[in-house]
N, C-alpha and C positions, 0 to 999 in steps of 0.2 A: 292920597289922603286917607283919613280914617273917619269912621262914623258907625252907624248901626251895623253894617255888614261886618266890620272888623270886630266889633263887640260880640256879635252873634257867632262869629267864627271861633271865638275863644271859649265858647261853652263846651264843657266836657272834653277838653283836650289835655294831652300829657305834656305838650311842648308847643311854644310859639317860636317858629323859625322866621325871623325877619330877614328878608333879602332886600338889601338896600344898595344904592349906587352912590358914589362919591360926588354928589351934587348937593347944593344947599337944600333943595326941596327933599331930596332923599334923606339927608341928615335930619331935617325937621320931622318928616313923617316917621322915621325910625324912632326918634325920641318920643313921639306921641304914642306910637304903638307899644313901645316898651313901658311907658307909664300905665297904659291901660292893662297890659299883661301883668304888671306888678300889682296893680289894684285888685285884679282877680286872682292873684296868687299863682299865675301860670309861669312855670320856668321858661326862660327865654334865651335863645341863642341868635347870633347874627352871622349872615353871609354877606360879604362885600362883593357885589357883582361888578365886573368891569373896573376893578380896583385901580388899574393902571391908567385910567383916563384922567384921574386927578389924584396924584399921590398925596398932596397936602390934605385934601379932604378925607382920604382914606386914613391918614394918621389921626385926623380929628375924630373920625368914627371910632377908631381903636381907643382913643383917650376917653371918649364918652362911655364906651362899653366897659372899660376898666373901672371908671368911676362908679358906674352903676352895677358892677359885678356881673356883667353879661359876657359870656364867652363868644369870641369871634372864631367860628369853627372853620371858616374858609375865606380865602380871598381869590376870587375867580378872575382871570384876566379877560380882557376883551377878545372876542374871537368872531371873525366874520362867518365862521362855520356854523355858529348858532343861528344867525339870521338865515343863512342858506338852507339849513335843515328845516326851519319853520316854513319858509316859502315853499319848499318842496313837500311839506307835510310828512316828513320822515323824522322819527325820533333821533335825537342827536347821537345816541350810542350806536344807532344803525347807520347813520349818515357818514360818520368818519371815525377815525381812531387816533386823532391827534391829541395834544396835551390837554385840551379843554375836557375831552371825554374822560381822561384819566383823573382830572381834578374833580369832576362831578361824581365819578364813581367812587373816588376816595372819600368825598364828602358823605355820600350815601352810606358807606361802610362805617363812618364815624358816628352817624346819628341813628342808624336803625336799631 
């Protein structure tokens, strides 16, 4: 959800990176954060996390972003390795070297 913490987090930033998931609540929250970002004049980009868990909703997210002129900078697939790295307390890039690490690294290169 969004509220005062989201609004406060948008103060003095160069970019709002919305990471959403293709669920109804994810879409709803993404739209709300995008509206707040737009209100404050903060450039916004979107990452669709676990895009492959619901392809129809991922398409809907892309349509919304296109309509609102928001770039979708990455679509990250679901990976059990992410959960495993969190449980073990090891950064993903140190935990494994599979496709998800390459996707995240590529995303970082595009936005830094």
